[in-house]
N, C-alpha and C positions, 0 to 999 in steps of 0.2 A: 510455612513456618514464619517467613519474614512479614507476611501481610496480616498483621493482627495489631491491635492497639497495645500501647505500652512504650516506655522509654528504651528498653533493650531492643525491641523489634525496630523502632524508628532509628536507633543508632546503627543497627545492622543494615537496614535499607539504604542509609546514607553511604556507608562503606560499599555496598553492593553497587549503587549507582555510579560511584567513582571508578569502579572496576569493570563495569559492564555496559555495553551499548544499549542495553534494553531500557526503554524510557518506562518510568513508573510515576502514577499520579495518586498513589494511595494516600499520601499525606495531604495532598491538596483537595482531593474530593473523595473522602471515604464514604460519603453518602450514596455513591454510585453503586456500591456493592461489588463483590468480587468478579461476577461475570462481565459486567460492563468495563470495569477496570482492566481486566485481562484482555479484552477486545480492544480497548484503547491502546494498550501497551503493544500489542501486536501490529496494529495499523500504524500507529505513530513511529514505532521503531523501524518498521519497513520503509516508511515514507522518509524517514531521516537518513537511513543508510543507502537508499537509492537515489539521492538527490544528484549525485555526480553523473548519473546515467540518463537523466531526464531530457537532455538537450542535445543528444548526439545525432539525432536523425532530423532531416528537413522534411517538408511535406512531400517532396518528390520521391524520397527514399521510402517514406511510409507507404505512399501509393504503390510503388514498384514491389514492395514486400507483400501487400495485400493481393496485388495482381498475381504474383508468383505463387501464392497460396491457393489460386483458383477462385477467388472471391469475385463477385460481381456488384453492380450498383454501388460502386466505391465513391464515397464522398470524403474529401480530406480538406480541411480548412483550418487557418490559424484562428483561434477563438480565445475566450477568456481563460481557458485552462491550458493554454499553449496550442499545440496542434491536436485536433480532435479528428477522429476517423471513424467512419461507419461503413459497413459492407454487409453483404448477404452471401450465404452459401447456399447453392442449389441443392435440391433433394438429391440429385444424381451424384454430386460431388461428395455429399456427406454420407453416402451409402444407404440413403433411404430411398425406396422406390415404391 
């Protein structure tokens, strides 16, 4: 109901944005369409609300967590996106045989 053209809807969105943590780009990019705008809202809201949790583990802690999960071929490195990790799960540990 809020995501449509018009002055009343725009005013309602402004009020909604001040009371809600959900990010909304309808007024900035209406050309993207409802599906893309909903996707952006979910992704950016999640990203904005999880910032305080992003830097709580160092590379050693991440490696230990992956090892305790039974993963192998673990690679952990500081990179452009912070700490990036890759690992594989064997067919045996995943229940596949």
